[in-house]
N, C-alpha and C positions, 0 to 999 in steps of 0.2 A: 465418402470421398471428401478430401479437404485440400486446400491450396494455401501456401504461405509465400508471400512475395516480399523480399527485402529491398530497401532503397528504391521502391517503386514509385513512379508517378502515374497518376490516373489520366490516361488519355483515351480518345475514342476507340483506338484499336484494342486496347486492353478490355474496355467495357464491352465491346462487340464480341470479343473472344469469350468472355464469361457468359454473355447473354446467349449466344448461339452455339458455342462449342462445348459448354460444360453444363448441360441442363440438369445433371444429377448432383451437382456440387452442393455440399451441405455446410461446409465451413470455409470461410475466406478470411485470411489474416494478411493485412498489408502494413508493413512496418518500415521505419526509416525514412518516411517522407516528411517534408516540411508542411507548414500550414497550407491548406487548400484555398484556392480562389473559391468564392462562394458558389458561382455557377458550376464549377467542377465538382465541388462537394455535393451539391444537390443532384447532379447527374449520377454520381456514384451511388448515392442513397436511393435514387429512383430505381436503379438496376437491382440493388440488393433487396429493397423492400418488395419489389415486384417479382423477384426470382421464384420459380416454382418449388425449389428444393432447399434453398439456403435457410439455415436455422441459427447460424453463428457467424457474425460479421464483426471484425475488429480492425479499426484503423489506429495505428500508433505512430506518433511523430518521432523524429530523430531525438529531440530534446524536449522533455516536458517542462523544463524551467523556462517557460515562455512569458514574455511580458504581455500586458493586456492593453491594446491600443484604443482607449477611450470607451465611454459608455453612452455615446450619443446614438440616436436612432439611425437606422440604415436609410440611406437615400433611396435605395431601390429594393423593395421587398418582393419584386417579381419572381426571382428564383425560388424563394420559399413558398410563395403562393402557388406557383406552378406545380411544385411537388405535392402540396396538399390537395390540389385539384386532381392530380393523377391518382393519388391514394384514395380519394373519395370515389373515383370511378372504379378502382379495384374493389372497394368495399361493396359498392352497389352490385357489381358483377358477382362477387363471392356470395353475397346474400341471396341473389337470384338463383344461382346455379348450384351452390353447395350448402346454402343455409347457414353460412358462417361469415363473420366479418373479421377484418384485420389480417395482418400478414403472419407468417409462420415463425418469425424470429423469436428465439428464446434468449439470445445473447447479442448485445449491441454496444460497441464503442464507436461513437460518432466521429466522423472526420474532424480534425482540429481546424477551426477557422479563427483567424487572429483576433477578431473583435467579439467572438462569442456568439451564442445562439439567442435570437430575440424571443421574447415571450409569446408573441402571436404565432410563432411556428412551433416551438418546443411543446407547449401545453396541448395543442390539438393533436400533435403527433403521439404523445403519450395517452391522451384521453381516448383516442379513437382507433389507432392503427397497431398497437402493440399489446394485445390482450394476453399473450403468452409469455411476455418478457420475464425472465428470471435473473438475468445478469445485465446490469446497465452501468456504463461509465458516463456519469453526468459531465457534460462538457462545460467549458467556460460559459458563463451566463452574461448576456449583454446588458442586463438591467436587473433591478430588484424584482423578485417575483411575489413579494409580500405574502409569503406563506402558501401561494397557490400551487407551487410545485408539490408540496406535501399533500395538499388536498386531492390533486389529480392522481398521485400515486396511490393514495388511500382508497380512492374510488374506482380506479381503473387498472391498476397494476398490482393486483393482489398476489401474484405469483413471485414477485420480486424478492430474491434472497441474497443477491450479491450486488454490491453497489460500490462505485468508485467516484471520488471527487478530485478535481484539480483546482487549486487556488491560483490566481494570478500572482506571480512573484514580482519583485522589483516595484511593488506599490507600497505606499506609506500606511494604508489602512486596509484591513480586510473585514468582511462581514460574513459571518457563518450562518446567519439566520435562515437563509433558504435551504442550505444543506441540512441544518438541524431539523427543519420542517420536513424535508424528505425522509430523514431517519425516523422521525415520529410517524410519518405516513405509512412507512413499511410495517409498522407494528400492528396494523389492522389486517394484514395478510398473514403469510406463513412465518414471518419473522426473518430477520437478516442472519445469514450464516457467515458472511464475510464483508468487511469494510476496508477499503483502501483509500487513504487520504494523502494527497500530494501537496506540499507547500504550505501547510497550515501554520500560522504563527499566533500563539496565545497572546503575545504581548500587544499585537496591533489589531486584534479582533475587537471591533467596536460594538459587537452585539453583547448586551449584558445578560446575566443569568448563567445557567449551567453551560460549560464548554462542550465541545464536540465529544470528548471522551466520556464525560458524565452523561451526555444525552444518549450516546449509543448503548452504554451499559444500562441506563435506566429503562430503556425500552426493549433491549434485546439481550439481556444478560444470559438468558437460558438457551438461546439459539446460536449465539456467536461462536464460531469455530476458528476464524482467522481475522486478525487485525494487523494492518500494515500502515505505519505512519512514515511517509517518505518526505525528506526535506522538512522535517518537523522541527519547530522551534518551541521549546518550553519557555516559561516565563518565571523569573525570580519572584515576581509578585503573585504568582499562582503556583505555589509549591505543591508537590504530591499530586499532580494532575493525573498521574498514571495509576494511582491507588485503585480506582474502581476496576481496572482491567484485571489486576492480580487477585483482588478480593471479591469480585462479583461475577466472574465468568467461568463457571465450573466446567463447561464443555470446550473451552478454548484449546486448540492443538497447535496453533501457530501465532506468534506475536513478534513482529519485527518493527524496529524503530530506526530509521535512517536520520541522522542529524543534518541540519543545515551547516555545513562545515565553514561557510563564510562567517558564521556567528558562533564561534567556538564556545563562548561563555553561556550559550543558551541550550546546551545539551543537558543530559540527565545527570543529576548528582546521586551519589550512593544513598544519601539520606532521603531522596525522593521515592525510593523503593520501600514499600511497606514492610514493617517488621512483623505484622500480623501474619498468621499462616495463609499461604496462597491456596485458593480453591481450585486453581487451574492445574491440578496435579497430572493431567493427561497431556501436557504440552510435549510436542515432538520437535518443535522448531522455535528457537528463541534468539533474537538479535537485539542487543542493546549497546549504545555508545555512551560512555560516561565522560564527564568532564570534572576536573578538580574544582571543588568548592572554594571560591576565593575567600570565604569567611574563615577558612581553616589555614592559618599561616603559622610558621614557626614549628618547633618540635611538638608542642602541645596540640596544635591544630592538626599536624600530621598524624598524631596518634588517634584523634577523633575520626579523621578521614579513613584511616586504616581499619578501625573498628567497624565503621559503617560499611566499608567494603567487604569485610569478612562476613558480616551478617547477610549481605546480598549473596555471596557465594554459598553460604550455608543453605539459603532458600533454594538456590539453583541445584544444589547437590541432592535435594529431595525429589527432583523431577526425574524419576527413574525411567520414564519412557522417552526421554530426550534423545533425538537422533542427530540434530544439527544445532550447534551452539556457537554464536559469534558475539564476543565481548570485546570492546575496545575502550581505551582509557587515554584521554588527553590531559596532561597536567605535568607538574614538576616531577621529574624522575630522580631527583637527588636522593630521596629516601626510598625510591621504589625498587631499585635493583635488588636489594636484600629483603625488603618487606613484602612487596607485591609478588610473591613467588611461592613455590612449594615449600620453601624453608620455614615460613611462618604460618602456613596453613591455608592460603588462598586456593592454590591449585589442589591441595589434598582434599578440600571440601567437595570437589567435583570428580575426584578420582574414581568414585564408585559408579559413575554413569556408564554402565556396561553396554548400552545400546548406541552410544555415540559413534557416528560415522564421519561427521564433518566437525572440525573444531578450529575456530579462529580466535586468536589471542594476540595482544600486543607483543612486539618482539621481546620485551623484557621478561615476559612470562616463560619464554622458551629457553631460559638460561640453563645450560647443561649442568651446572653445579648443583642446582636444586631439583631439576626434573629427572635427571638420569637415574636417580635412586629408586624411583617408583614407576618409571615409564614402561618397563618390561612387564609389569603386573597390572596395569590399568588400561582401559579403553581397548579391549581386545578386538572390536569390530571397526576400529578407526581406519578410514580410507583416505581422508584428505585433511591436511592441516594448512592454515594460512596465517599470514601476519602482514600488517601494513608495512609497505616498503621493506619487505624482507630481503635478506641477503642469503643466497643459496648456501654459502659456506657456513652460515650459522646453524644450518640444519643438517649438516653432513653427518653428525653423530646419530641423528634420528634415522636417516636413510640407511645407515649401517645396521641398525637394529631391525628396521622394517623396510626393506627395499621396495615394497609395493606402494608405499605411501606417495600420494600426490601432494606436492607442495607448491603453493602459489599465493597470489594476492586474493583478497576477499572479492568474490563476484557479486 
């Protein structure tokens, strides 16, 4: 049994309903809520961690692009301390009557609190009360954990296989050291299968050494199946940061990169994608947003840009298991209408992807003059097409050929 609540606020009536009226509840998802007051968040966690049947608890905020209000200590730690005392009592009772310690949760996304979670609470929570945890959304951190987060995960969360991080945005400096320590800590267990990172900015990361992408591939290249980089900002000073994903993760079946559209010039360039053969030939889902490389200007530069783009499409065309493909391009379209099209080979490189069900491309790629010649013979399983700021009239000719097609914006 599971329950999903949208735009919900956690009040005592809802908590009491879950506690007394849903004793067999196994999965609880609460989405669309704003940041929780600390006392309310701790009360919700008390219910979930002490529930007799819950194994999956997810709290999702309305907008993850949240600012981070300071890194000073909390004035009152009482709500955190009270929850830890309650959990300690559950542990003692469980050890006495069942011979086991910790709660049943295998999946947990903690409620969002605006100032993040303090170290004296989060480390004991992971160290003592979540031994079966497989899926964990790491919340905003209130302070530097100095590598302790990775050590606790390595020693006490050996089942962790799916992890998600959210970086505070609207800040001038980021520090990925604690998150990288967590990634390394997971390598001593079963290995990570999926990683989701929200709001990471290569350019402002003050932590030296390998970046997040390099770290995840170094420690989990053979187990990673899904990687999502949302609101991701690449850096002109650190080109080719995505290379390890394509060349080092043979079991990857989903790779999605959402750009930070407030910083258009920090998206992916065609030349950032490796020309070496990709080892992730089993990919079923791919999403990449490209930006025009400002170093390429004028006719000669445009020619270099187009050649780099064609090589990317050639690589994608080899992904014969691909079912969902989303590619976008932000740049000067003066030369694009004729060149970034089926007419010169971009779209024809992916025309052989017979398993495609969902396809997203910029509007210029759907030009009837170029695509209509081969559309009837390619993508036989296609169910949905999308384009940024699409105009329904532009796709009328497609609907005439395949009336069942769903057309809309990228979700």
